[in-house]
PLY file of the C-alpha trace (Angstrom):
ply
format ascii 1.0
element vertex 347
property float x
property float y
property float z
element edge 346
property int vertex1
property int vertex2
end_header
24.47 -23.10 10.86
22.25 -24.37 13.66
19.62 -27.08 13.24
16.41 -27.41 15.24
14.32 -30.55 14.80
10.69 -30.81 15.87
10.38 -34.54 16.58
6.61 -34.74 16.76
6.28 -33.04 13.38
9.36 -34.58 11.70
10.29 -31.08 10.68
13.70 -29.40 10.68
14.64 -25.72 10.74
18.08 -24.76 9.45
19.07 -21.38 10.89
22.03 -19.77 9.14
21.95 -22.12 6.16
22.32 -20.62 2.68
19.33 -20.96 0.42
21.85 -21.84 -2.31
22.42 -25.15 -0.53
18.80 -26.13 -1.04
19.66 -29.26 -3.02
20.90 -30.94 0.17
17.37 -30.98 1.53
15.17 -31.63 -1.50
13.81 -35.16 -1.94
14.13 -36.95 -5.26
10.72 -35.81 -6.45
9.38 -33.40 -9.03
9.60 -30.00 -7.32
7.27 -27.04 -7.91
8.37 -23.69 -6.44
5.76 -21.18 -5.25
6.76 -17.56 -4.66
5.26 -14.11 -4.85
5.98 -11.30 -7.33
8.56 -9.61 -5.08
10.58 -12.78 -4.61
10.48 -13.45 -8.34
11.73 -9.90 -8.98
14.69 -10.22 -6.61
15.61 -13.88 -7.13
14.40 -14.73 -10.64
17.61 -16.54 -11.64
17.19 -18.93 -8.70
13.43 -19.34 -9.15
13.77 -20.18 -12.84
15.73 -23.33 -11.97
12.38 -24.86 -11.02
8.92 -25.32 -12.42
7.62 -22.22 -10.67
4.31 -20.54 -9.87
4.13 -16.83 -9.02
1.32 -15.50 -6.84
0.37 -11.91 -6.01
1.77 -9.95 -3.07
-0.17 -8.71 -0.07
-2.71 -10.10 2.38
-5.48 -9.65 -0.19
-4.07 -12.65 -2.08
-4.30 -15.00 0.89
-7.63 -16.47 -0.21
-9.44 -19.29 -2.03
-8.95 -17.66 -5.43
-5.17 -17.83 -5.08
-5.36 -21.44 -3.90
-7.52 -22.40 -6.86
-5.13 -20.71 -9.34
-2.15 -22.57 -7.88
-3.97 -25.89 -7.95
-5.01 -25.29 -11.57
-1.38 -24.65 -12.52
-0.19 -27.70 -10.65
-2.70 -29.88 -12.52
-1.78 -28.30 -15.87
1.88 -29.08 -15.25
1.35 -32.70 -14.28
1.79 -32.54 -10.51
0.80 -35.72 -8.70
0.95 -37.30 -5.25
4.70 -37.76 -5.53
5.38 -34.10 -6.24
7.07 -31.78 -3.74
6.12 -28.14 -3.14
8.75 -25.58 -2.24
7.62 -22.21 -0.96
9.98 -19.23 -1.11
8.92 -15.99 0.53
7.47 -14.56 3.71
4.50 -15.48 5.88
1.96 -15.12 3.07
3.74 -17.60 0.79
4.42 -19.89 3.72
0.74 -20.03 4.67
-0.54 -20.53 1.15
2.10 -23.11 0.18
1.47 -25.14 3.30
-2.27 -24.99 2.85
-2.12 -26.04 -0.82
0.25 -28.89 0.14
-2.18 -30.10 2.79
-5.22 -30.35 0.46
-3.83 -31.08 -3.04
-4.48 -34.76 -3.79
-4.97 -35.26 -0.04
-1.53 -34.01 0.84
1.97 -33.43 -0.50
5.31 -32.95 1.21
6.61 -29.41 1.17
9.51 -27.28 2.32
10.19 -23.59 2.69
12.88 -20.99 2.10
11.97 -18.20 4.50
12.87 -14.74 3.22
11.40 -12.43 5.88
12.15 -12.02 9.56
8.46 -12.52 10.35
8.34 -15.92 8.67
11.77 -17.04 9.93
10.85 -16.54 13.58
7.14 -17.39 13.43
5.02 -17.98 10.35
7.02 -20.79 8.73
7.69 -22.62 12.01
5.26 -24.98 13.74
3.07 -26.27 10.96
0.11 -23.85 11.14
-0.99 -22.60 7.74
-4.13 -21.30 6.10
-5.96 -18.59 4.24
-8.25 -15.73 5.16
-12.02 -15.77 4.79
-13.07 -12.22 3.99
-11.52 -10.10 6.74
-11.19 -13.06 9.11
-7.51 -13.91 9.32
-6.43 -17.57 8.93
-10.01 -18.77 9.38
-9.49 -21.71 6.95
-6.41 -23.80 7.60
-4.63 -26.95 8.65
-1.82 -28.12 10.88
0.66 -29.31 8.27
4.38 -29.06 9.13
7.00 -28.55 6.40
9.72 -31.12 5.89
12.27 -28.34 6.31
12.62 -24.56 6.64
15.77 -22.73 5.56
16.35 -19.46 7.45
19.14 -17.65 5.60
19.99 -14.30 7.23
21.36 -13.03 3.91
17.83 -12.99 2.52
16.78 -10.44 5.14
19.03 -7.79 3.58
16.54 -7.14 0.77
13.66 -6.42 3.12
12.17 -2.90 3.39
12.84 -1.36 6.80
9.16 -1.46 7.70
9.06 -5.23 7.10
12.11 -5.68 9.29
10.39 -3.78 12.12
7.26 -5.84 11.59
9.26 -9.03 12.05
10.69 -7.74 15.30
7.15 -7.52 16.61
6.96 -11.31 16.70
10.51 -11.69 18.06
9.70 -9.33 20.92
6.50 -11.29 21.59
8.60 -14.43 22.18
10.66 -12.55 24.77
7.60 -11.27 26.58
5.85 -14.63 26.88
8.77 -16.96 27.51
12.29 -15.52 27.87
13.25 -12.49 29.93
16.91 -12.96 28.82
15.83 -12.45 25.21
14.17 -9.21 26.31
17.53 -7.94 27.61
19.34 -9.19 24.47
16.96 -7.16 22.31
17.26 -4.12 24.55
21.10 -4.19 24.61
21.58 -4.86 20.88
18.78 -2.80 19.38
20.83 -0.72 16.93
22.90 -3.63 15.58
19.80 -5.79 15.22
17.87 -3.10 13.34
20.88 -2.87 11.02
20.63 -6.67 10.55
24.07 -7.57 11.86
24.40 -11.10 10.40
25.90 -12.82 13.48
23.47 -11.24 15.87
20.53 -11.94 13.55
21.44 -15.62 13.23
21.61 -15.84 17.04
18.30 -13.96 17.40
16.44 -16.14 14.89
17.80 -19.28 16.54
16.70 -18.13 19.98
13.22 -17.16 18.77
12.75 -20.41 16.81
13.98 -22.42 19.80
11.30 -20.83 21.98
8.56 -21.54 19.46
9.65 -25.11 18.72
9.81 -25.93 22.44
6.20 -24.77 22.79
5.10 -26.61 19.61
6.74 -29.86 20.72
4.69 -29.85 23.89
1.42 -28.79 22.24
1.46 -29.36 18.47
-2.30 -28.84 17.97
-2.68 -25.74 20.18
-4.77 -27.27 22.94
-3.00 -25.49 25.81
0.51 -24.02 26.14
0.81 -23.16 22.43
-2.03 -20.67 22.83
0.46 -18.38 24.59
2.02 -17.68 21.18
-1.15 -15.70 20.49
-0.14 -12.93 22.91
-1.23 -9.65 21.34
-2.94 -11.44 18.44
-6.61 -11.54 19.48
-7.12 -7.79 19.34
-4.10 -7.34 17.07
-5.66 -9.34 14.22
-8.82 -7.22 14.45
-6.69 -4.07 14.15
-4.56 -5.52 11.33
-7.57 -6.42 9.22
-9.19 -2.99 9.64
-6.20 -0.68 9.24
-3.05 -0.09 7.19
-0.79 -1.56 9.88
1.41 -4.55 9.07
1.10 -7.76 11.05
3.93 -6.96 13.45
2.71 -3.39 13.93
-0.82 -4.53 14.75
0.49 -7.20 17.13
2.57 -4.51 18.85
-0.62 -2.52 19.49
-2.32 -5.73 20.61
0.47 -6.43 23.10
0.15 -2.96 24.58
-3.59 -3.46 25.02
-3.11 -6.98 26.44
-0.68 -5.54 28.99
-3.26 -3.00 30.08
-5.78 -5.81 30.58
-3.04 -7.80 32.38
-2.66 -4.98 34.90
-6.32 -5.45 35.86
-6.60 -9.25 35.67
-3.08 -10.56 36.40
-1.57 -7.81 38.51
1.06 -7.06 35.89
3.07 -4.18 37.33
2.96 -0.75 35.72
6.75 -0.92 35.52
6.56 -4.10 33.39
4.00 -2.48 31.11
6.32 0.48 30.61
9.21 -1.87 29.82
7.05 -3.65 27.23
6.04 -0.39 25.60
9.53 1.11 25.71
11.01 -1.92 23.89
8.30 -1.81 21.27
8.96 1.91 20.76
12.69 1.29 20.57
12.12 -1.00 17.57
9.90 1.55 15.86
6.64 -0.28 16.58
3.37 1.54 17.35
1.32 1.37 20.53
-1.88 3.07 19.35
-4.49 2.54 16.64
-7.51 4.23 15.11
-9.88 1.24 14.79
-13.18 1.67 16.61
-14.21 -0.49 19.56
-17.30 -1.56 17.65
-15.20 -2.86 14.73
-12.83 -4.74 17.06
-15.74 -6.29 18.96
-17.43 -7.46 15.76
-14.20 -9.26 14.89
-13.87 -10.83 18.37
-17.29 -12.48 18.02
-15.96 -14.45 15.04
-12.44 -15.11 16.35
-11.44 -18.75 15.80
-10.20 -18.98 19.43
-13.70 -18.29 20.74
-15.44 -21.10 22.62
-19.19 -20.37 22.78
-19.41 -17.33 25.09
-15.76 -17.14 26.19
-12.33 -16.70 24.66
-8.90 -17.82 25.84
-6.95 -14.58 26.11
-3.19 -14.41 26.65
-2.02 -12.07 29.39
1.30 -11.36 31.12
2.18 -11.90 34.76
5.58 -10.35 34.13
8.07 -10.09 31.28
8.96 -13.66 30.36
5.84 -15.25 31.85
2.49 -15.41 30.06
-0.73 -17.03 31.21
-3.99 -18.14 29.63
-7.13 -16.53 31.05
-10.61 -17.49 29.91
-12.61 -14.27 29.59
-16.34 -14.00 28.79
-16.74 -12.35 25.38
-19.13 -9.71 26.75
-16.63 -8.80 29.46
-13.80 -8.53 26.91
-15.97 -6.34 24.69
-16.53 -3.98 27.62
-12.78 -3.88 28.22
-12.16 -3.02 24.54
-14.59 -0.11 24.76
-12.66 1.20 27.76
-9.27 0.74 26.08
-10.38 2.59 22.98
-11.89 5.39 25.02
-8.58 5.91 26.85
-5.90 5.18 24.23
-3.05 6.89 26.13
-3.71 5.13 29.44
-0.65 3.23 30.74
1.57 4.20 27.80
0 1
1 2
2 3
3 4
4 5
5 6
6 7
7 8
8 9
9 10
10 11
11 12
12 13
13 14
14 15
15 16
16 17
17 18
18 19
19 20
20 21
21 22
22 23
23 24
24 25
25 26
26 27
27 28
28 29
29 30
30 31
31 32
32 33
33 34
34 35
35 36
36 37
37 38
38 39
39 40
40 41
41 42
42 43
43 44
44 45
45 46
46 47
47 48
48 49
49 50
50 51
51 52
52 53
53 54
54 55
55 56
56 57
57 58
58 59
59 60
60 61
61 62
62 63
63 64
64 65
65 66
66 67
67 68
68 69
69 70
70 71
71 72
72 73
73 74
74 75
75 76
76 77
77 78
78 79
79 80
80 81
81 82
82 83
83 84
84 85
85 86
86 87
87 88
88 89
89 90
90 91
91 92
92 93
93 94
94 95
95 96
96 97
97 98
98 99
99 100
100 101
101 102
102 103
103 104
104 105
105 106
106 107
107 108
108 109
109 110
110 111
111 112
112 113
113 114
114 115
115 116
116 117
117 118
118 119
119 120
120 121
121 122
122 123
123 124
124 125
125 126
126 127
127 128
128 129
129 130
130 131
131 132
132 133
133 134
134 135
135 136
136 137
137 138
138 139
139 140
140 141
141 142
142 143
143 144
144 145
145 146
146 147
147 148
148 149
149 150
150 151
151 152
152 153
153 154
154 155
155 156
156 157
157 158
158 159
159 160
160 161
161 162
162 163
163 164
164 165
165 166
166 167
167 168
168 169
169 170
170 171
171 172
172 173
173 174
174 175
175 176
176 177
177 178
178 179
179 180
180 181
181 182
182 183
183 184
184 185
185 186
186 187
187 188
188 189
189 190
190 191
191 192
192 193
193 194
194 195
195 196
196 197
197 198
198 199
199 200
200 201
201 202
202 203
203 204
204 205
205 206
206 207
207 208
208 209
209 210
210 211
211 212
212 213
213 214
214 215
215 216
216 217
217 218
218 219
219 220
220 221
221 222
222 223
223 224
224 225
225 226
226 227
227 228
228 229
229 230
230 231
231 232
232 233
233 234
234 235
235 236
236 237
237 238
238 239
239 240
240 241
241 242
242 243
243 244
244 245
245 246
246 247
247 248
248 249
249 250
250 251
251 252
252 253
253 254
254 255
255 256
256 257
257 258
258 259
259 260
260 261
261 262
262 263
263 264
264 265
265 266
266 267
267 268
268 269
269 270
270 271
271 272
272 273
273 274
274 275
275 276
276 277
277 278
278 279
279 280
280 281
281 282
282 283
283 284
284 285
285 286
286 287
287 288
288 289
289 290
290 291
291 292
292 293
293 294
294 295
295 296
296 297
297 298
298 299
299 300
300 301
301 302
302 303
303 304
304 305
305 306
306 307
307 308
308 309
309 310
310 311
311 312
312 313
313 314
314 315
315 316
316 317
317 318
318 319
319 320
320 321
321 322
322 323
323 324
324 325
325 326
326 327
327 328
328 329
329 330
330 331
331 332
332 333
333 334
334 335
335 336
336 337
337 338
338 339
339 340
340 341
341 342
342 343
343 344
344 345
345 346
C-alpha cells in the first residue's frame, strides 16, 4: 500500500489498501454508507454492516432530487452534525456523497471507497464534488475534500470493460498534461493494464493520483494550475451530455479536438497529435463524435469556466506539457464549427 496525503486539504489517499480494512480509517462516529444499486448488488454483505442508503445508477441521478432523498433518509435515521458519511462507488457516488456532506447541517466529515478506475484516479481525489443542473455537468458544487479515499485495485475486477476503458481516458489525460514518462508506461504496458494486472494497476493509480495531488496542493481552489486538469473537458463535457458516450470516451474526443486547436494556437506538432490519438485508440477510446457544432456551442456559453466573453481553455505544447490559453468565446465557437465540419482532420 502507498499513502498520499494532501496537506492543505487534510485528506489521505490509500492506494492498494483493501476496502476490508476500512475500520482502520473510520472515526468513532455514527457512520452512514451511501452507494448505488450496482455496488449494493455486488457488495451487499459489506454494505449491510452499515446504516446504508442506496441511490440510482447513471448520470441522470446526479441531481437535486437524489440529494433531497438522501437528506430525507439521513434525517429519518437520526443523522446529526457528529455523523460520518461513507461513499462507496464510482465518480457519481463520490460527487453526490461529497456534496451532501458539504451541505447537510452545514457540513459533515466523509470518506470514500473508490470502486472504479475513473474515481480512483480522478473523481474522488482533490475535493471537487457536485451535481448536474439539467444537462450542465457539475454546475452546482463545492470544494469539500474527503477525510480519506481507499483505492483498492481488487474492486476494479468487477467493472465492465467499457468502464475500464473510460477510466483510462482520465489516466491518459494525466500523462498528456504533466508526465511524458507516464505516456510511455501506458504505451509499453497497454495489454497488461487493460487486463487489470494488479501490480501494474496499483502503480498506475499511484502515479496518476500523485500527479493530481501535486497539482491540487499548489492550487486547491482551481485558480490557476489546477485548470490544466480540465484538458479535453470543455468540449468533452458538451459531447458527453449530448451523446451516449461515457465520461472517459467523451473526454477522449475532447482531447483530440483540443490537440487540433493546439496545433493552431500552441504549435503542437502533428507528430505529437498523432501520438495522442494513437494512444487513445490503443486503449479503445474514440476520437470522433456526432454532436452538432450548434449543440456544443450552446453548452460552451453556459460552461462554468467561462469568464464573461472568454474561457480558459487547456491546450498542449507537447506531450507532458499543458498550457492555459484564454480564448474569446466567439472565436472558440468558430473553431468548433470548423472542427465539426472536418471531423477526420489530423486524425
